[in-house]
N, C-alpha and C positions, 0 to 999 in steps of 0.2 A: 386407267382407262387404256383400251386397245384401240388405236387409231391408225386409219389408213389415209395417207395423203397422196394426192395425185397431182403431177405437174405436167402440163401439155408440152413443154419446151425441153429440148435437149439438156441433159444434166452435164454434158461435156463442154458446153459453151456457157461462159459466164453471163449472167443476166440478172436483172432485179427480182424477177419471179422465182428463178432458180435459187438465188441466194436466201430469199424469204423462206422458201420451203425448206431448205437445208438447214438454216438456223433455227427455225421454229421446231423442226424435228429433233434437233440436238438439245434444244432447250427443254422440251418436254421429256425427252428420254433421260436427261439429267435429273429431272424431278421424279423419275421412277415410272413414268408412263411408257407403255409398249407401243412405239410408233414405227411404221413401216412406210416406205415412200416408193412410188411407182412413177416412172418417167421414161421417155425415150433416151437411149444412149447406145453407143458403139459396144458391141458385145465384149470387146477385149479390154474396155476401160476398167480402171481399178476404182472401186467405189465401196463405201462401208457395207457391212453385212446386212444392214437393215435396208438397203436399197436394191430395187428389182427393175431391170430394164424390160420395157414392153416391146422393144423393137428398135431398129436402127433408124436414126432420124434422116429426113430429107429436107434440104433447104428449099422453102417455097415463099414467094411474096405473100405477105399477109398484113393487112391493116396498115399499109403505108411503110412497112419494113420487111425484112427477110427473117423468117422464123424457121427453126429447125424442128419439124413435127414428124409424126409417124401415124399412119392409118392403114386400113385394109383388113382383110379377113384374118390374116395370121395375127396381127396386133390385136384385133377385137377378141380373138379366142384367148390370147394371153391375159388381156385385161379382165375379161369375164372370169377367168380361172382365178386370177389374183383376188378379185373382189369375193367370189364365192368361197374360196378356201381360206381367206384371211381371218374369219371368225372376228371381225371388227365389231366394236360398239358403235362406231361412227366413221363415216367417210368425210374427209375434208378435201374437196375438189377445187383446185385453183383454175381460174379462167375456164368455167364450164361450158362456154360456147365455142371455145377454140377447137377446130377440127383435128383433134389428136386424141391422146390418152384420156383427157378430161371428159370429153363427150361420150367416149366409149365407157367410161366408168359410170357416168351418170346413167346411161342406158342400162347397164348392168345392175345398178344399185337396187337392193331390196332391204335397205336399212336406213337409219337416219343420215341425212346429208347436210353438211355445211359447205356453202360455196363462197369463195373469195373472188371478187372482181377487181382486177389491177388496171383494167383499160379505162381511159377517159376520153374517148372519141365520140362526141354526140352525133357525128355523121358517119359512124362506123358502118361501112358497107357490109362487112362480114356479119355483124349482129343483126343488121336490118334484113339481109337476105335470108339468114338462118332462122329468123324468128318463127315463121310459120312451122318449120320442121322441128324446132327445138321446144316449142312451148309445152307440148305434153311432158317431155322429160324435165322441163324447168319446174313443173308442179311437184317434182320429187324432193325439191330442195326445201329443207325445213327451216333454214336460216341463211341469210345473205350477209356477207361482210364486204364493204368497199373500203379500199385503202385510202381514200381521200373523198372530200366532198365532190370533187370533179367526177371521180369514179362513180359515186352515188348517183349523180345526175344522169350518168350514161345508163345505169341500171333502170332508173325511173323512166327514161325516155324510151328505151328499147323493150324493156320487159314489164313496164307498168307495175313494178314492185319496189318496195323499199329495202333499205339495207342498213345495218349498224356500220357506223364509220370507225374503223380501227386501223391506225396507220401501220406501215411496215415497221419492223424493229431493227435495232442495231446494237451490236455488242459494244457499248459505249466504253466500257473499261479497256477493251482490247486496243481500240483506237486512241483512247486518252492516255494510255501508258506507252505507246509507240515512241521509240527513240529516233531522234533526229539523224539523218544520214547526211554526212559532209558533201556527198555528191549532189544533194538537191537543195542544200541551204543557200539562201540568198545572202547577198552583201551589198553595201552601197556601190553603185556602178554595175552591179550585176544582180538584180532582182530576179526571183525565180517564180514561175506560175506552172500549174499542172492542169492537164485535161485528161479525163478518163472517159472511155467509152469506145465503141466500135468505130474505127477510123474510116471504115467504108460505108458508113450509114449516114447519109446527108443530114438527116434531122438531128443528129447529135451536135452539128454546128461547127465542126472543125474548120470548114471554110470561112465561116464568119470570124472565127478567132484569128485565123491567119490574115484576113483582110484588115482586122483591127490593128494587129502588129505592123502590117505594112503602112497603115495610116500613121501610126506613131513614128515609124521610121521616116516617112515622107515630111513629117512636120518637125523633125529634129529632136523629138522627145526620146527619152531613154526607152529602149526596147528590152523587155525582160527575156530571160532565157526560158523557153517553153519546153516542158517535158510532156510528151504525149504517151499515155499508157492505154493499152487495149489491143483486142484482136483485129486482124484485118491485113490487107495487102500493104506492108510497109513501104515497099518499093514504089508502088503507085501513089501512095499518099506523099512520100518524099518528093516526087516529081511535081506535086501541086504547090510546094513551098516556093515563094518568090526568091529569086536569086539572091537578093539583098539579105534574106533572113536565114539562109541555109546553115549559118554558124550559130543561129539562135534557136533553132528548133531541133530537138533530140527525140526520137522515136524509141521508146522502150519495149515495145511489143506487149505481150500479155504478161503481167507481173502477178506474183503470189500475193496472198492476202497480207502477210507481214510486210513485203516490200510496198504494197499499196498504202498501208498505214504509215510507214516510214516516210513516203513520199509526201503525203498530206500533212504530216507532222513537221515537215521540213521547209516546204515552199512558202513564199510570202502571200500567195493567194491561190485559191482553187477557182477555176473558170468553168461555168456550166452554160455554154452559149446555145443550147438546144433550141430548135425552131418549132417543136410541136410533138404531139403524141405522147406526152409524159403525163402520168396520173399521179405521180408522187415525187420522188427525187431523193432516193435512198442515199445516193452518193453525196449529196449536199450534207446529210446528217453525219455521215462518215467523216467529211471533211471538217465539220464543226466540232465533232468529237475529238478530232486530232488537233484542233486549235487553228485550223487554216481559215483565214477570212474568205468569204464566199462573194464572187461576183457572178450573177446569174441573169439570164434572160427573164423578162417578166411574165412568164408563163403563170397561169393560175396555180397550178400545182406547186411550183417553186416558190411563189409568194406566200402560199399557205404554210409550206415547211419553214420558211424563214421567219414568218410572222412579223410583228412589230417589235423586234427584240434588238435591232442594231447588230445582228450577227452577220448580215449580208447587205449588199446593195444590188440593185437590178438595173437592167437597161432594156430599151424596147427590142422585142424579138426581131431578129435578122437585121439589125442595124449595127454594122461595124463601127460607125462613128460614135455611137453611144457607148459601145463596149470600150473603145479607145479612151474616151473621156473618163470612164469609170477606172480603167487601168491607171491613168495619170493620177487620179484622185486617191486611190487606195495605196498604190505603190510609193507614192511621193509623200506619204504622211505615217510616220512610224507610230505616233500616238493613236491614230485612227485604227491601224491594224491591231494594235495591242487591245483596244477596246472591243473590236469585232471578234478577236480571238476569245476573250473572256465571255462575251455574250454568246458566242457560239457553243462553247462547252456547256454553258448552263442551259441553253436551248436544247441541246442534243439529249440531255437528260430525260426530256419529256418522251423520247422515243426508245429509251433502253428496253431490251427484251423482257426484263423483269415485270414491267408494268404492261407492256403490250401483250405478252403471252398470258398474263392473268386475265386480261379482258377477253381474249379469245377462248381461254378455258371456260370462262363464265358463259359464253355462248354455247360451247359444247354441252355443258351441264344443264343449261336450260332446255336444249333440244332433246337430250336423252331423257331428262325427267319428264318432259312433255310427252314423249313417245310412251314411256312406261306408265304415264297416267291415263293413256288411252288403251283399254284392254284389248281391243281388236288389233291395234297396231302392234302391241307388245307381244301378241302371240307369235309374230313372225320376225320382229326386229328387235335391235337394242340388247341391253344387258340381260333382261329377262330370258330372251331367246337363247342367248349365249350360255346363260347358266343351265338352262334345260338341255341344250345340246350336249354340254359336257357331262351333265348328269346321266344322260342317256348313254354316253360313250362309256362311262364308269359303271354302267348297269345299276344306277341308283333310281331308275324309274323316271316318270315324267310328271311328278306332282308339282305343285305350286313351289316356286323358288322363294 
């Protein structure tokens, strides 16, 4: 199948949606499908041959965060040309209401469309404001996928439509085979924990984690060594670390995928203190796959990922005292961490790309087959149209394919 995937966010900056699109494209390409990806990107960035930039991204406030998007007449022309000339059997558009490449691709689409919704904000101002403008284009979507039940509820609330629930995928083998790095390995008297995420985005909860560590210090409890990995202003973040903790907090900056896997495989626990705006929790799965016990805020999305498996423990959102208590519990019990690690590896298997991608491909096939079963639609879209176009180019006439 020839598939066009569209991501609204900059491919130059790491993020859950970007990783999802990248990994899904690579998985399908490895299976022999012809997959091309379109997203904002700096023109001089090095990307795979199957990637196309639709314009330079600009950082804008969006849905309680900062997103790097692109829009405007030049971008619109690029997106339209990519869609028209791609000769795709199907478009897979991620976050189709985000004002960037995704909306533009949906406007330009004249072929089957599958859309994945990653957002789980029931009070999404962006979706609410855009609803009247986007509703006609939303009708072009042949099938919707939500990455979690929370994301599905957002679709139901704002678009009055249902969606298949198919989670994000993870390369479980890559994280499961990661080697431990002596720099990050904990020991009695120096336990280690990791935080991954944009350090300048408050909803990722770094301030909550630092407050919890300060509470441990004030109570005389052992304070673990914290490794912070992710993009953002390191100098500014370092200034927010309490003086008593400066020798216990280490900022790594943006790390490579192998280094991220090694970090998660080495620490005594992974901490996810996010305060909201999460529809899934892919880094929790990466941590579990690497064998790291997980301590997470009790967001609905995180609780859904962890399940009732014993792979992780939760604490009330935005409560440093609750997190401090969980840190004492997990870091002070070797047997508990071992049980959590085993349970996490088993749970991560439910999100391996092999099974997740198969479910997505089943949606693709259902959509394409449905279009081809409708003669009028098949005249201008889908595989039938592609075969006819190619036959015409080869001078084979325009008879039935």
